[in-house]
C-alpha positions in Angstrom: -0.2 -9.2 21.9 1.6 -11.2 19.5 1.6 -10.4 15.8 2.7 -12.1 12.6 3.7 -9.7 9.8 3.7 -11.0 6.7 5.8 -9.7 4.0 8.0 -8.0 7.0 10.7 -7.3 4.2 8.7 -4.8 2.3 8.5 -1.4 3.0 5.0 -1.6 4.9 6.3 -4.7 6.8 9.3 -2.3 7.7 6.8 0.2 8.6 4.8 -2.3 10.7 7.6 -3.1 12.6 8.8 0.5 13.6 5.5 1.8 14.7 4.6 -1.7 16.8 2.8 -0.3 19.9 5.2 -0.8 23.2 4.8 -4.6 24.5 4.0 -6.3 21.3 6.0 -9.1 20.3 6.3 -9.5 16.3 7.3 -12.6 14.5 8.3 -12.3 10.6 6.5 -14.4 7.7 8.6 -12.8 5.2 9.2 -15.0 2.2 12.4 -16.9 3.3 10.4 -18.4 6.2 6.7 -18.6 4.8 5.6 -19.3 1.5 1.8 -18.0 1.8 1.0 -19.6 -1.6 1.3 -23.0 0.1 -1.6 -23.7 2.2 -0.3 -26.3 4.5 2.6 -24.4 5.3 0.5 -21.4 6.4 -1.4 -23.4 8.6 1.4 -25.1 10.2 3.3 -22.0 10.8 0.2 -20.1 12.1 -0.5 -22.9 14.4 3.3 -23.2 15.2 3.4 -18.9 15.9 -0.1 -18.9 17.8 -0.5 -14.9 16.9 -3.0 -13.0 18.2 -2.9 -10.9 14.7 -2.1 -11.4 11.3 -0.9 -8.3 9.3 -1.0 -9.1 5.4 1.8 -6.7 4.0 2.6 -9.2 0.7 1.8 -8.8 -2.1 2.3 -9.4 -6.1 2.6 -5.3 -6.9 4.1 -5.8 -10.5 1.3 -4.3 -11.9 2.1 -4.3 -15.4 3.9 -7.5 -15.4 0.6 -9.0 -13.8 -0.9 -9.0 -17.1 1.5 -11.8 -18.3 1.7 -13.5 -14.8 -1.6 -13.8 -13.9 -1.5 -17.3 -12.4 1.3 -16.0 -10.1 -0.3 -13.1 -9.3 -3.6 -14.4 -8.3 -1.7 -16.8 -6.3 -0.2 -14.7 -3.9 -2.7 -11.7 -4.3 -6.1 -14.0 -3.9 -5.4 -17.6 -3.1 -2.9 -16.6 -0.4 -5.1 -14.4 1.3 -7.8 -17.4 1.4 -5.3 -19.5 3.5 -4.4 -16.8 5.8 -7.6 -16.4 6.7 -8.8 -20.0 7.1 -5.4 -20.4 9.6 -6.4 -17.0 11.6 -10.0 -18.7 11.9 -8.5 -21.8 12.8 -6.2 -20.6 15.4 -7.9 -17.9 16.8 -6.1 -14.6 15.2 -7.2 -11.3 13.4 -6.5 -11.2 9.9 -5.6 -7.9 8.7 -5.3 -7.5 5.2 -3.6 -4.6 3.0 -5.7 -4.1 -0.8 -5.8 -1.0 -3.4 -7.1 1.4 -5.2 -7.0 -0.6 -8.3 -10.1 -2.4 -7.2 -11.9 0.3 -8.8 -11.9 1.5 -12.5 -11.3 5.2 -11.7 -14.5 6.4 -14.0 -15.7 8.1 -10.8 -15.0 12.0 -10.0 -15.3 11.9 -6.5 -13.6 9.6 -3.6 -14.5 6.1 -3.4 -16.3 4.7 -0.7 -15.5 1.7 1.0 -18.9 0.2 -0.4 -18.3 1.4 -3.5 -18.9 -1.3 -6.0 -15.2 -2.5 -7.4 -14.4 -2.5 -11.2 -10.9 -3.4 -11.9 -9.3 -2.4 -14.9 -6.8 -5.4 -14.9 -5.1 -8.6 -13.6 -3.3 -6.8 -10.4 -6.8 -5.3 -9.4 -8.4 -8.1 -10.2 -6.5 -10.4 -8.0 -6.6 -8.1 -5.3 -10.4 -7.8 -5.2 -10.1 -11.7 -5.1 -8.0 -11.4 -2.0 -10.4 -9.3 -0.1 -13.5 -11.6 -0.5 -11.0 -14.5 0.5 -10.5 -12.7 3.6 -14.3 -13.1 4.3 -16.4 -10.7 6.6 -14.4 -11.5 10.0 -10.9 -9.8 8.8 -10.7 -6.2 8.5 -9.3 -5.1 4.8 -7.8 -1.8 4.4 -7.6 -0.2 0.8 -4.8 2.3 0.4 -2.9 3.8 -3.0 0.3 5.2 -4.1 2.1 3.8 -1.1 6.0 5.3 -0.4 8.6 5.1 2.3 12.0 5.0 3.6 12.6 1.6 2.6 12.5 -0.2 -0.6 11.7 1.1 -4.1 9.0 3.6 -4.7 7.8 6.6 -6.5 9.9 8.9 -4.3 13.1 7.3 -4.7 12.5 6.7 -8.5 11.9 10.9 -9.0 14.9 11.6 -6.9 16.8 9.3 -9.2 15.7 10.4 -12.7 16.1 14.1 -11.2 19.5 13.6 -10.9 20.5 11.6 -14.0 18.3 13.6 -16.7 17.9 16.8 -17.6 14.1 16.7 -17.9 11.3 14.2 -16.6 8.3 13.3 -18.1 5.3 12.5 -15.6 2.1 11.2 -15.7 -0.3 14.3 -15.1 -4.1 12.8 -15.8 -3.9 10.1 -13.2 -5.2 11.7 -10.2 -5.3 9.7 -6.5 -3.5 10.6 -3.2 0.2 9.5 -1.7 0.4 7.3 1.1 3.1 7.6 3.5 3.9 3.8 4.6 4.7 4.4 8.3 1.3 6.5 8.5 -0.7 3.5 7.1 0.9 0.9 9.5 0.1 3.0 12.2 -3.7 3.4 11.2 -3.4 -0.4 10.8 -2.1 -0.6 14.6 -4.6 1.7 15.6 -7.7 -0.2 13.5 -6.5 -3.6 14.8 -6.3 -2.7 18.9 -9.7 -1.1 18.4 -11.3 -4.9 16.8 -12.6 -3.2 13.6 -13.3 -5.7 11.0 -14.6 -5.2 7.2 -13.5 -2.7 4.3 -11.9 0.3 5.2 -9.9 2.9 3.1 -6.5 4.6 4.0 -4.4 7.3 2.6 -3.0 10.5 3.5 -5.1 13.9 3.1 -6.0 15.6 -0.2 -5.5 14.3 -3.8 -2.8 15.1 -6.8 -1.8 13.9 -9.9 1.4 11.9 -10.3 2.9 15.2 -12.0 1.6 17.1 -8.8 3.5 14.4 -6.8 6.7 14.6 -8.7 6.7 18.6 -8.4 6.3 18.4 -4.7 9.1 15.9 -4.3 11.5 18.0 -6.5 10.7 21.1 -4.2 11.1 19.2 -0.8 14.4 17.7 -2.3 15.6 21.3 -3.6 15.2 22.7 -0.2 16.8 19.8 1.7 19.5 19.8 -0.4 19.1 16.3 -2.1 19.0 17.8 -5.4 21.5 20.6 -7.0 19.4 21.7 -9.2 15.9 21.8 -10.3 14.9 20.2 -14.0 11.9 20.9 -16.1 9.1 18.3 -15.4 7.0 18.1 -18.2 3.0 17.1 -17.7 2.4 14.3 -20.1 -0.8 12.2 -20.7 -1.7 8.2 -20.0 -1.8 7.8 -24.0 1.6 9.3 -23.8 3.2 6.8 -21.6 1.4 3.6 -22.8 1.5 0.4 -20.6 0.6 -3.1 -20.4 -2.1 -2.5 -17.8 -4.5 0.1 -17.6 -4.5 2.5 -14.7 -7.4 4.1 -12.8 -7.7 8.0 -14.3 -9.3 8.9 -10.9 -8.4 6.7 -7.4 -8.7 8.8 -4.5 -10.4 7.0 -1.6 -12.9 8.3 1.1 -11.0 7.6 4.3 -13.7 9.6 6.2 -14.8 6.3 8.0 -11.2 5.2 8.8 -10.4 8.6 10.2 -13.5 8.6 12.2 -12.5 5.0 14.0 -9.0 6.2 14.8 -10.4 9.7 16.1 -8.1 11.7 14.5 -7.8 14.0 11.3 -5.6 13.0 8.5 -2.2 14.2 7.7 -1.6 16.2 4.4 0.3 14.1 1.9 2.9 16.9 1.5 3.6 16.6 5.0 4.2 13.2 5.2 6.4 13.7 2.0 8.7 16.0 3.7 9.4 13.6 6.5 10.0 11.0 4.3 12.6 13.8 2.5 14.0 14.4 5.5 14.4 10.6 6.1 16.2 10.1 3.1 18.7 13.2 4.1 19.5 12.0 7.2 19.4 8.2 6.6 19.8 7.6 3.0 
């Protein structure tokens, strides 16, 4: 199998490379070699590479900045997915596209099923929803949430930095979702792709948490691993206490039961994967 990984330089792209099954040939589609907002370039590159599967791990993820940069967010998150989908169909490749919990408004109180009605609150979610639709029915679309991993900027590394530098940290406690470890998502994407699955699926680690819960767990794990010298108070605040240009869903837990059934395995609790992430930082920085 030959796999083109679009966005190979990001945390999910790195994870896809690290978890690739034996015998898979990986081709990079990072932004230095492929501008996915250029339809002609996308078609030419896919024709040249001739992949069996295209993983789209690229995205405009600056949620707040997207509110004032809607055109670029749409170009990357929406239009570019259509270009990749068209190229995949033209040259016989399968498209695996990654989307987000932000396609939901967070007004629910039970985990969102893949067929739940989307209602994004802002530009980021709207453009990601546009990308889902542009991917088409023959693609595999996997929504995920609260992604973090060993490579790149993410909530875990931000919290560790703040806990080392400040006498106290304030973290939103009234937004509930589920953290997702990038290597776990990557392994699931490979598994679903190998099974020939199409349609919309959800993937996150097991359980749920608020951002405050996540931060508390990060500090506990980091203290146990010796990454922090001392504990600092973590103060739970409300969304209203921390206004941002973009609205966030208050509840965005994803129902991943169909995905785990397709993979024939149970979810790993999010705290277990956080422990693995902390060990990665301890061992490799």
